[in-house]
Rosetta silent file (secondary structure, phi, psi, omega in degrees, C-alpha in Angstrom):
SEQUENCE: FGSYKVTYHPDGPEGEAKEIDFTPPFRRLRMFPDLEKALGCELPKPDTLHTEEARLHLDRICTQHQVDCPPPRTAARLLDKLVGDYLEETCVNPTFITEHPQVMSPLAKWHRS
SCORE:     score description
SCORE:     0.000 S_00000001
   1 L     0.000  150.835  179.712    8.990  -32.519   -8.491 S_00000001
   2 L    81.303   13.092 -179.055   11.376  -31.572  -11.241 S_00000001
   3 L  -134.230  153.151  176.158   10.533  -27.881  -10.994 S_00000001
   4 L   -85.869   -1.927 -177.454   12.045  -24.855   -9.294 S_00000001
   5 E  -104.552  135.392 -178.631    8.540  -23.638   -8.407 S_00000001
   6 E  -128.882  135.710  175.928    6.795  -24.607   -5.196 S_00000001
   7 E  -102.328  134.256  176.791    3.247  -23.791   -4.120 S_00000001
   8 E  -141.150  166.531 -178.072    2.544  -23.318   -0.445 S_00000001
   9 L  -120.207   93.776 -176.046   -0.238  -22.023    1.809 S_00000001
  10 L   -64.507  -24.702 -178.604    1.207  -19.571    4.374 S_00000001
  11 L  -105.579   23.524 -179.410   -2.183  -19.176    6.136 S_00000001
  12 L    97.488  171.512 -174.324   -3.087  -22.867    6.251 S_00000001
  13 L   -61.145  -28.286 -179.936   -4.712  -25.188    3.720 S_00000001
  14 L   -86.391  -11.159 -177.847   -7.800  -22.973    3.305 S_00000001
  15 L   -78.050  175.711 -179.352   -5.722  -19.822    2.792 S_00000001
  16 L   -66.320  136.605  178.170   -4.494  -18.326   -0.436 S_00000001
  17 L   -81.341  139.693  175.784   -1.844  -20.347   -2.259 S_00000001
  18 E  -123.861  150.676  179.751    1.459  -18.642   -3.057 S_00000001
  19 E  -113.279  133.242  175.082    4.148  -19.761   -5.418 S_00000001
  20 E  -109.542  131.676 -179.394    7.859  -19.500   -4.698 S_00000001
  21 E  -108.839  111.260 -179.726   10.211  -19.608   -7.655 S_00000001
  22 L   -92.024   15.393  179.508   13.674  -20.954   -6.818 S_00000001
  23 L   -66.887  122.761  177.498   14.915  -20.477  -10.382 S_00000001
  24 L   -74.281  159.882   -1.198   18.380  -18.919  -10.292 S_00000001
  25 L   -80.143  150.062 -179.857   19.701  -16.296  -10.372 S_00000001
  26 L   -78.108  152.163  178.272   18.073  -14.982   -7.210 S_00000001
  27 E   -62.753  144.547  176.883   17.025  -11.364   -6.866 S_00000001
  28 E  -124.246  132.933  174.951   19.520   -9.027   -5.178 S_00000001
  29 E  -118.282  132.462  173.752   18.666   -5.897   -3.239 S_00000001
  30 E   -90.021  121.611 -168.555   21.305   -3.385   -2.164 S_00000001
  31 H   -50.699  -58.195 -173.071   20.230   -2.330    1.308 S_00000001
  32 H   -71.320  -51.379 -179.611   20.661    1.443    1.208 S_00000001
  33 H   -60.863  -40.657 -177.493   19.776    2.313   -2.406 S_00000001
  34 H   -75.292  -32.061  175.668   16.747    0.025   -2.474 S_00000001
  35 H   -69.957  -40.292  176.127   15.519    1.120    0.955 S_00000001
  36 H   -60.747  -40.947  178.893   15.839    4.781   -0.081 S_00000001
  37 H   -64.166  -43.142 -178.868   13.835    3.994   -3.215 S_00000001
  38 H   -67.992  -36.892 -178.548   11.130    2.202   -1.207 S_00000001
  39 H   -82.856  -26.627 -176.191   10.902    4.982    1.396 S_00000001
  40 L    75.622   25.543  177.599   11.199    7.857   -1.049 S_00000001
  41 L  -149.402  166.472 -177.637   13.741    9.662    1.112 S_00000001
  42 L   -88.629  136.955  176.869   17.473    9.817    1.716 S_00000001
  43 L   -96.469  162.077  173.402   19.055    7.784    4.516 S_00000001
  44 L   -62.840  152.439  178.053   22.172    8.701    6.478 S_00000001
  45 L   -63.510  141.277 -177.292   25.405    7.499    4.881 S_00000001
  46 H   -55.794  -32.535 -178.462   26.365    4.005    6.112 S_00000001
  47 H   -80.770    1.189  177.215   29.683    5.214    7.519 S_00000001
  48 H  -111.409    5.717 -174.198   27.884    7.760    9.757 S_00000001
  49 L   -65.128  -15.205  178.891   25.423    5.377   11.414 S_00000001
  50 L   -80.384   -7.208 -176.705   27.405    5.425   14.660 S_00000001
  51 L   -89.156  155.610  177.246   26.565    9.123   15.180 S_00000001
  52 H   -66.680  -34.332  178.569   23.659   10.532   17.171 S_00000001
  53 H   -60.342  -43.660  178.577   22.677   12.659   14.167 S_00000001
  54 H   -65.632  -40.702  179.172   22.199    9.543   12.033 S_00000001
  55 H   -61.895  -43.754  179.492   20.202    7.852   14.797 S_00000001
  56 H   -65.008  -38.000  178.090   17.895   10.866   15.075 S_00000001
  57 H   -63.260  -45.319  177.984   17.448   10.957   11.286 S_00000001
  58 H   -65.238  -35.956  178.041   16.451    7.256   11.232 S_00000001
  59 H   -62.490  -42.688  177.965   14.158    7.884   14.218 S_00000001
  60 H   -64.021  -42.029  179.311   12.360   10.651   12.272 S_00000001
  61 H   -62.242  -44.249  178.900   12.011    8.402    9.227 S_00000001
  62 H   -62.156  -41.475  179.127   10.508    5.603   11.345 S_00000001
  63 H   -64.496  -45.687 -179.905    8.076    8.055   12.946 S_00000001
  64 H   -60.760  -37.471 -176.403    7.063    9.523    9.558 S_00000001
  65 L   -97.501   10.204  177.538    6.452    6.062    8.099 S_00000001
  66 L    53.758   44.905  176.429    4.782    4.719   11.270 S_00000001
  67 L   -95.246  119.178 -177.158    7.369    1.978   11.735 S_00000001
  68 L   -80.382  129.646  176.526    7.198    0.675   15.292 S_00000001
  69 L  -142.859  106.540  179.157   10.519    0.153   17.077 S_00000001
  70 L   -69.868  159.456  179.877   10.508   -0.435   20.836 S_00000001
  71 L   -61.075  152.325   -0.158   13.448    0.822   22.935 S_00000001
  72 L   -80.378  136.096 -176.617   16.345    0.915   22.704 S_00000001
  73 L   -90.941   68.605  177.940   15.986    2.894   19.470 S_00000001
  74 L   -80.107  163.361  178.888   19.542    2.514   18.225 S_00000001
  75 H   -58.620  -41.387 -178.740   20.492    3.238   14.624 S_00000001
  76 H   -63.817  -43.430 -179.696   20.969   -0.488   13.988 S_00000001
  77 H   -68.477  -41.667  179.120   17.519   -1.399   15.363 S_00000001
  78 H   -62.054  -44.746  179.086   15.774    1.447   13.539 S_00000001
  79 H   -64.192  -40.814  178.574   17.412    0.485   10.264 S_00000001
  80 H   -61.477  -41.183  178.497   16.557   -3.173   10.827 S_00000001
  81 H   -65.536  -40.525  177.746   12.878   -2.302   11.365 S_00000001
  82 H   -63.308  -44.185  178.372   12.828   -0.205    8.172 S_00000001
  83 H   -61.878  -42.892  179.354   14.423   -3.033    6.194 S_00000001
  84 H   -61.606  -41.167 -176.977   11.929   -5.503    7.665 S_00000001
  85 H   -81.426  -30.099 -172.477    8.919   -3.359    6.783 S_00000001
  86 H  -112.347  -20.738  177.524   10.027   -2.047    3.383 S_00000001
  87 L  -110.511  -52.315 -176.172   12.428   -4.593    1.841 S_00000001
  88 H   -62.652  -32.070  179.356   11.858   -7.986    3.456 S_00000001
  89 H   -63.732  -22.867 -179.464    8.092   -7.658    3.002 S_00000001
  90 H   -89.007   -4.038 -174.687    8.620   -7.590   -0.773 S_00000001
  91 L   -92.948  104.765  173.684   10.646  -10.810   -0.760 S_00000001
  92 L  -103.829  -52.475  175.816    8.573  -13.835   -1.726 S_00000001
  93 L   -80.335  161.302 -179.951   11.079  -15.578   -3.954 S_00000001
  94 L   -53.986  131.685 -175.941   14.650  -16.074   -2.680 S_00000001
  95 E  -141.873  136.439  173.783   16.351  -12.702   -2.411 S_00000001
  96 E   -98.860  123.939  171.220   19.772  -11.585   -1.216 S_00000001
  97 E   -98.414  116.195 -172.511   19.848   -8.283    0.659 S_00000001
  98 E  -110.283  173.787  175.700   23.437   -7.120    0.300 S_00000001
  99 L    61.082   45.213  173.647   25.713   -4.349    1.524 S_00000001
 100 L   -65.275  138.172  177.611   24.661   -4.412    5.182 S_00000001
 101 L   -72.566  153.751 -177.979   26.435   -1.650    7.128 S_00000001
 102 H   -60.208  -30.873 -178.127   28.975   -2.701    9.744 S_00000001
 103 H   -64.216  -22.752 -178.601   26.896   -1.164   12.534 S_00000001
 104 H   -87.479  -21.240 -177.448   24.192   -3.800   11.929 S_00000001
 105 L  -147.299  122.776  179.878   26.446   -6.823   12.040 S_00000001
 106 L   -64.814  -16.571 -179.858   29.764   -7.265   13.787 S_00000001
 107 L   -96.739   -2.692  179.403   30.772   -9.737   11.074 S_00000001
 108 L   -69.060  142.766  177.518   29.968   -7.396    8.162 S_00000001
 109 L   -99.907  156.692  174.824   32.956   -6.287    6.129 S_00000001
 110 L   -64.617  149.827 -178.917   33.522   -2.837    4.699 S_00000001
 111 L   -78.103  134.969 -173.953   32.409   -2.441    1.104 S_00000001
 112 L   -73.312  -15.114 -177.175   35.301   -2.636   -1.359 S_00000001
 113 L   -90.308    0.000    0.000   34.046    0.112   -3.682 S_00000001
């Protein structure tokens, strides 16, 4: 108590202890730039994700990086699997993943910049 740090055992009491630090400010990841950095390759532009070309490009990236995505292999699902495997896996402490493309969420707004 009285601390922003919490120790927990994700694999049960005998498993390895991990510490989560809730000290603000929380880490922020920008979806496309940080995913490109993690993958080491260029992704389709967010405003082209509705095209078949973008879907095929994401499909190739998933295949190259052995990211499993069962059908239907839409651009949104492929991108979600990549984010799950390459960004979310790095998040132990609270992290905001920002700048989601509209194709992934019907409630996402266009980016103002």
